[in-house]
C-alpha positions as CSV (number, residue, x, y, z in Angstrom):
1,M,202.8,114.0,224.1
2,R,203.2,114.6,227.8
3,Q,204.1,118.1,229.0
4,A,202.9,119.5,225.7
5,G,202.4,123.0,227.2
6,R,206.0,123.7,228.1
7,Y,206.8,125.5,224.8
8,L,203.8,127.9,225.1
9,S,204.1,131.5,226.2
10,E,201.0,131.1,228.4
11,Y,202.7,128.1,230.1
12,R,205.8,130.1,230.8
13,S,203.7,132.9,232.3
14,L,202.0,130.4,234.5
15,R,205.3,128.9,235.6
16,V,206.8,132.2,236.8
17,D,205.5,132.3,240.3
18,A,204.6,128.6,240.7
19,G,207.6,127.7,243.0
20,S,209.5,124.5,242.4
21,F,208.6,122.3,239.5
22,L,207.4,119.6,241.9
23,D,205.2,122.2,243.7
24,F,203.8,123.1,240.3
25,C,202.9,119.5,239.4
26,L,201.2,119.1,242.8
27,D,199.2,122.4,242.6
28,P,195.8,121.3,241.1
29,G,194.9,124.8,240.1
30,R,198.1,125.5,238.1
31,A,198.5,121.9,236.9
32,S,195.0,121.8,235.5
33,E,195.5,125.1,233.8
34,A,198.8,123.9,232.2
35,T,196.9,120.7,231.1
36,L,194.2,122.7,229.4
37,Q,196.4,125.3,227.7
38,P,197.4,123.2,224.6
39,V,193.8,122.1,224.1
40,R,192.5,125.7,224.1
41,R,195.3,126.8,221.8
42,F,195.0,124.0,219.2
43,D,191.6,122.3,219.8
44,L,193.3,119.0,220.4
45,D,191.2,115.8,220.9
46,A,192.6,115.1,224.3
47,A,194.2,116.7,227.3
48,I,197.3,115.0,228.8
49,V,197.4,115.7,232.6
50,F,200.3,117.9,233.6
51,S,202.5,116.0,236.0
52,D,205.8,114.1,236.0
53,I,206.8,110.5,236.2
54,L,208.8,111.3,239.4
55,V,205.8,112.1,241.5
56,I,205.8,108.4,242.2
57,P,209.2,108.4,244.1
58,H,208.0,111.5,245.9
59,A,204.8,109.8,246.9
60,L,206.8,106.8,248.2
61,G,208.7,109.2,250.5
62,R,211.8,109.9,248.6
63,R,213.3,113.4,248.2
64,V,212.8,114.6,244.6
65,A,214.0,118.0,243.3
66,F,214.2,119.6,239.9
67,I,217.3,121.7,239.3
68,E,216.8,124.4,236.6
69,G,218.9,123.5,233.6
70,E,220.0,120.2,235.0
71,G,216.9,118.1,235.6
72,P,215.7,115.9,238.4
73,R,217.8,115.0,241.5
74,L,217.0,112.3,243.9
75,D,218.9,110.7,246.8
76,P,220.2,107.5,245.2
77,I,218.4,104.5,246.7
78,D,219.9,101.5,248.4
79,A,218.6,98.4,250.1
80,D,217.7,100.3,253.3
81,G,215.9,103.0,251.2
82,I,213.9,100.4,249.3
83,G,212.8,98.8,252.5
84,R,211.5,102.2,253.7
85,L,209.4,103.0,250.7
86,A,205.9,103.8,251.9
87,V,203.5,102.3,249.4
88,E,200.6,102.8,251.9
89,A,201.1,106.6,251.7
90,V,201.0,106.9,247.9
91,S,197.3,107.5,247.6
92,L,197.3,110.4,250.1
93,R,200.4,112.0,248.7
94,L,199.0,111.9,245.2
95,G,195.8,113.5,246.2
96,P,196.7,116.8,244.4
97,L,197.3,114.8,241.1
98,F,193.9,113.2,241.4
99,E,192.3,116.6,242.1
100,T,194.1,118.0,238.9
101,V,192.5,115.2,236.9
102,A,189.1,115.9,238.4
103,Q,189.4,119.6,237.7
104,V,190.4,119.0,234.1
105,R,187.5,116.6,233.6
106,R,185.1,119.2,234.9
107,L,186.5,122.0,232.7
108,L,187.0,120.0,229.5
109,A,184.4,119.6,226.9
110,P,182.6,116.2,227.1
111,D,183.9,115.2,223.6
112,K,187.6,115.7,224.7
113,A,189.4,112.8,226.4
114,V,191.6,113.1,229.6
115,I,194.8,111.1,229.4
116,G,196.5,110.2,232.7
117,F,199.9,108.6,233.0
118,C,202.7,107.2,235.1
119,G,206.3,106.2,234.5
120,A,206.9,102.5,234.0
121,P,208.7,100.9,237.0
122,W,211.9,100.3,235.1
123,T,212.2,103.9,233.9
124,V,211.3,105.3,237.3
125,A,213.8,102.9,239.0
126,T,216.6,104.2,236.8
127,Y,216.2,107.7,238.3
128,M,215.8,106.4,241.8
129,V,219.0,104.2,241.7
130,A,221.2,106.8,239.9
131,G,219.7,109.8,241.6
132,R,219.4,111.5,238.2
133,G,219.1,110.8,234.6
134,T,222.1,109.3,232.8
135,G,222.8,108.5,229.2
136,D,223.0,104.7,229.7
137,Q,221.2,104.1,233.0
138,M,224.2,102.1,234.1
139,P,223.6,102.4,237.9
140,A,220.2,100.7,237.6
141,R,221.5,98.1,235.1
142,L,224.3,97.2,237.5
143,M,222.0,96.9,240.5
144,A,219.6,94.7,238.5
145,A,222.5,92.4,237.4
146,R,224.3,92.2,240.8
147,D,221.2,91.9,243.0
148,P,218.1,91.0,241.0
149,V,216.2,90.1,244.1
150,L,216.8,93.6,245.7
151,F,216.0,95.3,242.4
152,G,212.9,93.2,242.0
153,D,211.8,94.4,245.4
154,L,212.1,98.0,244.1
155,I,210.2,97.2,240.9
156,E,207.4,95.5,242.9
157,R,206.9,98.5,245.1
158,L,206.9,100.7,242.0
159,V,204.3,98.4,240.3
160,E,202.0,98.8,243.3
161,A,202.5,102.6,243.5
162,S,201.8,102.9,239.8
163,V,198.5,100.9,240.1
164,V,197.4,103.2,243.0
165,S,198.3,106.3,240.9
166,L,196.6,105.1,237.7
167,A,193.5,103.8,239.5
168,G,193.2,107.2,241.3
169,Q,193.4,109.0,238.0
170,F,190.7,106.8,236.5
171,E,188.5,107.4,239.6
172,A,189.0,111.2,239.2
173,G,187.8,111.2,235.6
174,A,190.6,110.0,233.3
175,D,189.4,108.2,230.1
176,V,192.6,106.5,229.4
177,V,196.1,106.2,230.9
178,Q,199.6,105.7,229.5
179,I,202.6,103.9,230.9
180,F,205.8,105.6,229.9
181,D,208.8,103.4,229.7
182,S,211.2,105.9,228.1
183,W,214.3,103.7,228.9
184,A,212.9,100.3,227.8
185,G,215.0,100.3,224.7
186,I,218.4,100.0,226.4
187,L,217.5,96.6,227.9
188,N,218.7,93.3,226.4
189,Q,216.1,90.8,225.6
190,D,216.1,88.9,228.9
191,D,216.0,92.1,230.9
192,F,213.4,93.6,228.7
193,E,211.1,90.7,229.5
194,R,211.9,90.9,233.2
195,W,212.0,94.6,233.9
196,A,209.8,96.1,231.2
197,V,207.3,93.5,230.1
198,A,206.6,91.7,233.4
199,P,206.0,94.8,235.4
200,A,203.6,96.1,232.7
201,V,201.8,92.8,232.8
202,E,201.3,93.2,236.5
203,I,200.2,96.9,236.3
204,V,197.6,96.0,233.6
205,R,196.3,93.0,235.5
206,R,196.0,94.8,238.9
207,L,194.7,98.0,237.4
208,R,191.9,96.1,235.6
209,R,191.0,94.3,238.7
210,R,190.3,97.7,240.3
211,V,189.0,99.4,237.1
212,P,187.7,96.6,234.9
213,Q,187.2,98.7,231.8
214,A,190.5,100.6,232.0
215,R,191.9,101.6,228.7
216,I,195.7,101.5,228.8
217,I,198.4,102.7,226.4
218,G,201.9,101.3,226.7
219,F,204.9,103.2,225.5
220,P,208.1,101.0,225.6
221,K,210.3,103.5,223.8
222,G,213.0,101.9,221.7
223,A,211.4,98.4,221.9
224,G,211.6,98.0,218.1
225,L,210.7,94.5,217.0
226,R,209.9,93.6,220.6
227,A,206.8,95.8,220.6
228,E,204.6,93.1,219.1
229,R,205.4,90.7,222.0
230,Y,204.9,93.6,224.5
231,I,201.4,94.1,223.2
232,R,200.5,90.4,223.3
233,E,201.9,89.8,226.8
234,T,200.6,92.9,228.5
235,G,197.1,93.1,226.9
236,I,197.3,96.9,226.4
237,D,194.7,98.6,224.3
238,A,197.2,100.8,222.4
239,I,200.9,101.2,221.9
240,G,202.9,104.3,221.6
241,I,205.7,104.0,219.0
242,D,208.7,106.2,218.5
243,W,209.9,107.5,215.2
244,T,212.4,104.6,214.7
245,V,209.6,102.1,214.1
246,P,209.0,101.6,210.4
247,L,205.5,102.6,209.4
248,D,204.9,99.4,207.4
249,H,205.9,97.3,210.4
250,A,203.6,99.3,212.6
251,R,200.7,98.9,210.1
252,D,201.2,95.2,209.3
253,R,202.4,93.8,212.7
254,L,201.2,96.1,215.5
255,Q,198.0,97.8,214.4
256,P,196.1,94.5,214.0
257,L,196.8,93.9,217.7
258,A,196.3,97.4,219.3
259,A,195.7,101.0,218.4
260,I,198.8,102.8,217.3
261,Q,199.9,106.1,218.9
262,G,202.7,108.0,217.2
263,N,205.1,108.5,215.7
264,L,206.3,111.9,214.4
265,D,209.9,112.7,215.2
266,P,209.8,115.8,217.5
267,V,212.8,117.2,215.6
268,L,210.7,117.5,212.5
269,L,208.2,119.5,214.4
270,V,211.0,122.0,215.2
271,V,212.1,122.1,211.6
272,G,208.7,122.5,210.1
273,G,208.1,123.2,206.4
274,A,208.1,120.6,203.7
275,A,209.9,118.1,205.8
276,L,207.2,118.2,208.4
277,D,204.5,118.0,205.8
278,R,206.0,114.9,204.2
279,A,206.4,113.1,207.6
280,I,202.8,113.9,208.5
281,D,201.5,112.6,205.2
282,A,203.5,109.4,205.4
283,I,202.2,108.6,208.9
284,L,198.6,109.3,207.9
285,E,198.9,107.2,204.7
286,A,200.3,104.3,206.6
287,L,198.2,104.3,209.7
288,A,195.0,106.4,209.4
289,D,192.9,103.6,208.0
290,G,193.2,101.6,211.3
291,R,192.9,102.4,215.0
292,F,195.2,105.3,215.3
293,I,196.1,108.4,217.4
294,F,198.3,110.9,215.7
295,N,201.0,111.8,218.1
296,L,204.7,112.5,218.5
297,G,207.2,109.7,219.0
298,H,208.3,111.3,222.3
299,G,207.9,114.5,224.2
300,I,207.6,117.8,222.3
301,L,210.8,119.9,222.4
302,P,210.8,123.2,224.3
303,E,212.1,125.1,221.2
304,T,209.2,124.0,219.0
305,P,207.6,127.0,217.2
306,V,203.9,127.3,218.0
307,A,203.2,128.0,214.3
308,H,204.6,124.5,213.4
309,V,202.2,122.9,215.9
310,E,199.3,124.9,214.3
311,R,200.5,123.6,210.9
312,L,200.6,120.0,212.1
313,V,197.1,120.1,213.5
314,K,195.7,121.7,210.4
315,R,197.3,119.1,208.2
316,V,196.2,116.2,210.3
317,R,192.6,117.5,210.5
318,G,192.6,117.9,206.7
319,G,193.9,114.4,206.1
320,S,191.9,112.5,208.7
């Protein structure tokens, strides 16, 4: 999944003198190299552009920093800050991201796909409201409950910025894009509809107005049984599923509606051995006869041994 190069020694070498992580993401030369490294190492079918979901708040004019060992830090946003978000500046500020996609497309073999992405409005908003990642995203949940009109204004601006980002990535050469809603699973049913589904519906609708043939993957992590409705309402082409989704449910209820992307538990890729082999085989047996992209159920863990990834690719290739 995204950031798949971070566990590679060649990535760590590239990272040494790249400056801040945000500078790294917005350096087309280094970002394109980081994008291509896993494809070179493992002959993967697609390259996932090296970036971060928080380039959107940066492009909207918010301060974004990444603290080593602690993660992202932003200035928590309030009503005044929401009113000052500069949607009109997003395209210009994301120019380096678009150039990264263009470079990757030029350097990548024609039979390899380029996957772009953005964070879903709800997930990005959780970081903007709290100023950092939290275990329960309570600050954003409180704002959404106390002042849904204000929170809706933030979501709308993030929807528009996301469309600009994804359209720009398509125009630069991306073959498909993915919307990451890593915190969708913590929402109750009503809030899931309002803050996860409805914004995704708008992103898909507006994006396809600009890029009619846009192929879009949705990833509402933790959606569980709500994933089927998410597919139907948004009109996405494929859905990413995490490792908590039963394979028979994915095969019987989701795969007839959209391609499936998933869903190996990243922990099993760290463990390796027979446990990894069994999990790979179970996923292939359940899903490989339909529209399917073998993938992890979330981001690859930094401590993942390279040999285990090699083992995974070999086994999937043999079973596909």
